C-alpha positions, 0 to 999 in steps of 0.5 A: 485745710481751707485756702484761708490758712494756706494764705496766712501761712504764705504771709508768714513764710514770705514775711517772717520765715526764710528759705533754705538753710543748711548748717553743713553748707551755710554755717552761720553764727546768727542761726545758733544750733539751728538744724537744716531748715526751710520756711521755718520748719526745722529738721533738728528741732521742729518736733516729731509731730511736724517732721514725721507727719505725712506732710513733714515726710513729703516736705523733707523727701522733696528737700533731700532729693533736690537741695544739693545745689540750693543756696542760702535762702533759696525758696525751692524754685519749682517746688516752692508752692508745694513746699509752702503748702506742706508747711502750711498743713503741718502747722495747721495741724498743730493749730488745731491741736494747740487751739484745743489744748490752750484756747477756750471755746469762746477765745477760739470763736473770736479768733476765727473772726479776725485773720490778724488774730488767727495769724498770731496764733498760727505763727505761734505754731512755728514759735512752739507749744510753750509760746502758743500757751503763753499767748492763748493764756493772755488771749483767754484773759483778753476776751473776758474783757472785751469783744472788741476785735481791734483792741484784741488785734493790738493786744496780740501784737503787744504781747509778742513785742513785750515777751522779753524774747528778741526773736519773738518780739521781732516777729511781732514787729514784722507781723505788725508792719508787713503782714497786718497791712495786707490783711483786710478786715471782714467788715472792710471785705463786706463793705467792698462786696456790697459796693460791688453788688450795688454798682453792679445793680446800678449798671444793670438798671442803666443798661435796662433804661437805655435799652428801653429808650432805644427800643422806644 
């Protein structure tokens, strides 16, 4: 798994999903019928493809061996980064699977050009297959209308906020206000890189000229 997807998963976990919750010790009506959860991975409803995967078994083993004293929303302490990586791996495997099932080849190629679009589909793996399919169908239709990445990024947020589901809509709002501002476009990164290279080259020329003047 490329570091890109770990970074996106970290953004999702840190800004939308929470830490540890145990229905036995932290019972809350707001959590409805949620099972034991960590970083949005639900032991009861998360799905066998996640919980019974190699990464899933490692994930829950760490929790089983260390969570006896964990408080509500605890992030794992010294195990936080390891648990995040395992959660990222679980959802990345879903992303690969779901994208092949529901996104057209054209749509997937375009999604790969934007971290904002990719985080939308990555988070859909937390939302579940039904939501991923719904978002994919909308995106497949949108890419047949435009190739403008900004417009497509906005359409991803719009479909979430207009989903009719409060949880999904709230996730869309958080994605828009908390995650998107932290993601730089590839165009912006390219401009930064070119600026750095030009500045570096200019500094090198300046040092060279200064050296020749001093030598003479």
